[in-house]
N, C-alpha and C positions, 0 to 999 in steps of 0.2 A: 725206134728213134726216141730218145729221152726228152723230157720237157726241159726247156731252158728256164731254170728257176729265176734267174735274174730278170728275164723278160716278163715272166709271170708276175714277179714282185712289182716291177715297174708299172705293169698294166693295172694291178690292184691299187697301188698307191696313187696312180693317176685318177682312178675312180673315187678313192677316198677324198682327194682334193676337190673333186666335183661335188661330192656328197655334202660336205660341210659348208654351210652358208655363212662363213666367217671370213675375216681378213685372211687371204691365202698364206701370208707369212706366219700366221698362228699354226696352221697345219704343218708348214715347213719346219717350224721350231720344234714341234712335237716329234715329227719324223726324224729330225736331226738328233733327237735324244736316243735314237735306236729302237724306239718302241715299235713293235710289229704285231702285238696282240690287239685285235680290233676293238674289243670292249674297253681295255685300258686306254687305247689311243683316243677313243671317243670321249672318255671321261677327262683325259688330260687336255684335249682340245677345248672342251667345254669350260674347264677350270681356267685355262689361260685366256680364253675369250672374255670371261667374266672379269679377270684381273686387268686385261688390256683396256677394257671399257670402263673400269672403275676410276673414280676421281683420284687424282694424284699419281696415276700410273706413270705419266710422262716424266715426273720428277724422279721416281724410283728407277725408271728405265735408264735414264742417263747415268745414274750411279752404277747400275748392274752392267751396262754397256762397258763401263770403265773396268769393272771386275773381269769381264770377258777379254778385254784388250790386254790387261796385265798378265793374264794367264795363257795367252795364245801360244806361247812356246813350251807350255808344260804338257807332258803326256798324261792325259786324264785317266789312263788305264792304271797308272801307278797309284799306290796308296800315298795319301798326302800326310807326311809326318810333320807335326807342329810340336815344338818343344818350348814350353814357357820359360825355360832358363835363358833363352835368347831374346826375350822381350825386354825392350829398353824404355818403351813409352807406355803410359797408362792406357792410351787408346787401343793398343794392341791387346793388352790384357782384357779390357772390357769387351772388345769385339770377340775375342776367343771365348770368353765365358758365356756371352750371349749366344754365340754360334753353337756351343756345346749344349746349352739349354734347348735351343730350337731343334737341333739335329737329333737329340735323343728322345724327343716327344713322340708319342703315337698319335697319328692324325686319322680322322675318320674320312677325309676326302683329299684329293689332290689340291683342290681349291684352298682348303684350310692349311695344307702344308706349304703351298706356294705363297700364301698370304703371310705365313710365319717367316719364311725365308726372305721375302721382300721386305718384311718388317725389320730386317737388319740394317735398313738404309741409314738411320741416324748414326748407328755405331760405325758403319762403313764410311759415311761422310766425315765423321770425326777422325777416323783412322787415316783417310786420304789427306785430311787437313794437317794432322799433327805428325804423321809418320812418312819418312822417305823410304819407299819400298826398296829402291835400288841403293841400299846402304853400301858403304865401302867394304864393311866386314861381310865376307861371302856367306858365312853361316847365318848371320842376321838377315841378310837379303833373301836367302833361300827359305828361311823360316817364314818371313813375311809373305813371300810369294806362295808358299804352301798354305798359309792361313787363308789368303784370298782364294786360292785354287780350291780349297776344301769347300768353301761356300758355293763357288761356281759348280763344282762337281755335284753338290746336293741338288742344285737347281736343274742341272743337266739330267738328273734321273727323271725329271718331268718334261723339261723342254730346254732347248738351247736358246737362251734369251737373245743372243746376238743375231739370230735369224729373224727376229720380230722386227717389222717396220711399222712405225705409227705415224 
């Protein structure tokens, strides 16, 4: 008789949830990222816990919840293609440039990387203020969605922010 791996995984993940003395949604958010390597899981949970409990997180949280909502119909396994020739607004260009900066850096910890990604909040807020994501022009709309989805996908490597409840 073979071992039912899905039952074994469920059992281990249940123990993981018991082990970490943090807001349970933090553990859920990290598990939703697909992380199954225990050491990395622990580091991601620790990093997210620090972020969630830091000052100003609730403001960032609402912005990134919006990012998650805008991208909910996008298949995150696809590569996000962003083409700056479709940018119409300054806020799109600025957000894209800042995202490129943040996403091409080398980070020494998940906390540092998450902090940098959540640091895109001002540019994202300006983007949401000045740019209509659902533009009439299909190419422009898809490009805008890909830009937002790129950011979400980078966060998703560490945790799924929409799983966090504060």
